[in-house]
Kinemage of the C-alpha trace (Angstrom):
@kinemage 1
@onewidth
@group {chain A} dominant
@subgroup {mainchain}
@vectorlist {calphas} color= white
{ca met a 1} P 5.060 -6.166 -1.271
{ca ala a 2} L 2.629 -7.854 1.126
{ca thr a 3} L 5.290 -10.352 2.194
{ca tyr a 4} L 7.766 -7.534 2.769
{ca leu a 5} L 5.322 -5.558 4.922
{ca arg a 6} L 4.097 -8.629 6.825
{ca asn a 7} L 7.693 -9.410 7.795
{ca his a 8} L 8.921 -5.858 8.453
{ca pro a 9} L 10.519 -5.717 11.924
{ca thr a 10} L 8.735 -2.501 12.920
{ca trp a 11} L 5.417 -2.781 11.068
{ca lys a 12} L 4.613 -6.512 11.054
{ca asp a 13} L 2.656 -6.290 14.304
{ca glu a 14} L 0.836 -3.140 13.164
{ca leu a 15} L -0.204 -4.382 9.712
{ca val a 16} L -3.703 -5.793 9.410
{ca tyr a 17} L -3.941 -5.995 5.616
{ca trp a 18} L -2.112 -5.045 2.441
{ca gly a 19} L -3.768 -6.002 -0.801
{ca pro a 20} L -5.181 -4.861 -4.114
{ca met a 21} L -8.358 -2.904 -4.550
{ca gly a 22} L -11.030 -4.961 -6.253
{ca cys a 23} L -10.769 -2.749 -9.325
{ca leu a 24} L -6.978 -3.335 -9.411
{ca thr a 25} L -6.225 0.387 -9.603
{ca gly a 26} L -4.373 0.567 -6.304
{ca phe a 27} L -3.867 -1.029 -2.928
{ca tyr a 28} L -5.314 -0.894 0.534
{ca ile a 29} L -3.144 -0.811 3.605
{ca ile a 30} L -4.901 -1.299 6.906
{ca val a 31} L -2.930 -0.846 10.100
{ca lys a 32} L -3.756 -0.785 13.786
{ca gly a 33} L -4.522 2.615 15.225
{ca arg a 34} L -4.821 5.810 13.210
{ca pro a 35} L -1.313 6.831 12.187
{ca ala a 36} L -0.990 10.075 10.282
{ca ala a 37} L -0.027 9.878 6.621
{ca ser a 38} L 3.326 11.397 7.528
{ca glu a 39} L 3.922 8.461 9.895
{ca met a 40} L 3.179 6.007 7.076
{ca tyr a 41} L 5.469 7.753 4.607
{ca pro a 42} L 8.763 6.088 5.655
{ca ile a 43} L 7.428 2.539 5.492
{ca met a 44} L 5.648 3.155 2.185
{ca leu a 45} L 8.805 4.628 0.655
{ca glu a 46} L 10.898 1.770 2.024
{ca ala a 47} L 8.454 -0.879 0.785
{ca phe a 48} L 8.252 0.582 -2.721
{ca gln a 49} L 12.048 0.924 -2.845
{ca his a 50} L 12.271 -2.752 -1.912
{ca met a 51} L 9.741 -3.668 -4.591
{ca ser a 52} L 11.478 -1.610 -7.273
{ca ala a 53} L 14.658 -3.643 -6.763
{ca phe a 54} L 13.081 -7.038 -6.039
{ca glu a 55} L 14.482 -10.033 -7.885
{ca gly a 56} L 13.522 -13.650 -7.603
{ca gln a 57} L 10.372 -15.682 -7.281
{ca val a 58} L 7.256 -13.640 -6.519
{ca pro a 59} L 5.856 -14.984 -3.236
{ca gly a 60} L 2.459 -16.604 -3.647
{ca ala a 61} L 2.406 -16.419 -7.459
{ca thr a 62} L 1.264 -19.994 -7.947
{ca pro a 63} L -2.143 -21.514 -8.714
{ca ala a 64} L -2.236 -23.018 -5.213
{ca asn a 65} L -1.684 -19.640 -3.538
{ca cys a 66} L -3.405 -17.104 -5.764
{ca gly a 67} L -6.431 -17.311 -8.018
{ca asn a 68} L -4.973 -14.469 -10.067
{ca tyr a 69} L -1.430 -15.824 -10.258
{ca leu a 70} L -1.278 -15.245 -14.022
{ca met a 71} L -1.697 -11.514 -13.456
{ca his a 72} L 1.612 -11.234 -11.580
{ca asp a 73} L 4.103 -9.279 -13.672
{ca leu a 74} L 7.346 -8.627 -11.805
{ca pro a 75} L 9.020 -6.410 -14.422
{ca met a 76} L 5.961 -4.151 -14.607
{ca ala a 77} L 5.574 -4.149 -10.811
{ca arg a 78} L 9.201 -3.078 -10.457
{ca trp a 79} L 8.700 -0.318 -13.024
{ca glu a 80} L 5.533 0.957 -11.297
{ca ala a 81} L 7.215 0.787 -7.876
{ca ala a 82} L 10.181 2.809 -9.171
{ca arg a 83} L 7.790 5.447 -10.532
{ca tyr a 84} L 6.071 5.661 -7.156
{ca val a 85} L 9.410 5.931 -5.329
{ca glu a 86} L 10.263 8.870 -7.571
{ca tyr a 87} L 6.884 10.450 -6.862
{ca leu a 88} L 7.158 9.962 -3.089
{ca thr a 89} L 10.706 11.282 -3.052
{ca asn a 90} L 9.968 14.407 -5.076
{ca ala a 91} L 6.380 15.204 -4.060
{ca asp a 92} L 5.470 18.301 -2.111
{ca lys a 93} L 5.010 16.712 1.321
{ca thr a 94} L 2.454 19.350 2.304
{ca met a 95} L 0.247 18.069 -0.528
{ca ile a 96} L 0.515 14.295 -0.045
{ca phe a 97} L 0.014 14.070 3.720
{ca glu a 98} L -3.517 15.411 3.914
{ca tyr a 99} L -6.526 13.706 2.421
{ca pro a 100} L -8.620 16.216 0.494
{ca lys a 101} L -10.961 17.957 2.882
{ca thr a 102} L -14.519 16.920 2.132
{ca glu a 103} L -17.679 16.553 4.154
{ca arg a 104} L -17.953 13.066 5.593
{ca leu a 105} L -21.217 11.176 5.475
{ca gln a 106} L -22.473 10.581 9.012
{ca leu a 107} L -23.996 7.137 9.562
{ca glu a 108} L -27.079 6.746 11.756
{ca asp a 109} L -24.967 5.587 14.709
{ca gly a 110} L -22.762 8.696 14.466
{ca gln a 111} L -19.805 7.023 12.748
{ca glu a 112} L -18.165 8.748 9.812
{ca phe a 113} L -18.178 7.007 6.436
{ca phe a 114} L -14.760 7.005 4.731
{ca asp a 115} L -14.811 6.129 1.049
{ca ser a 116} L -11.891 5.775 -1.280
């Protein structure tokens, strides 16, 4: 997925980071600017569609490239990606494009703290 996004003709220059959360329960995507969730939807759908059909060698899944290379599981990744494609395709778009409204912690310098 990271290789796909890092080479995407439209998003490669906007992508800062795509990678797993430390707890391995999801992923972070960091992009330049502050695009709305609805602007991210097409690339996320496209990337997960790509992943759900991916065949071949998993990029970077070697001891030299990844300390967790043994955790790579392409069949399971494809299955999970297909489930997410189904979710994204069928979800109520009014529900998935807005982060739950909560009070944001204000840091001493006035910045807002955004947690997961």
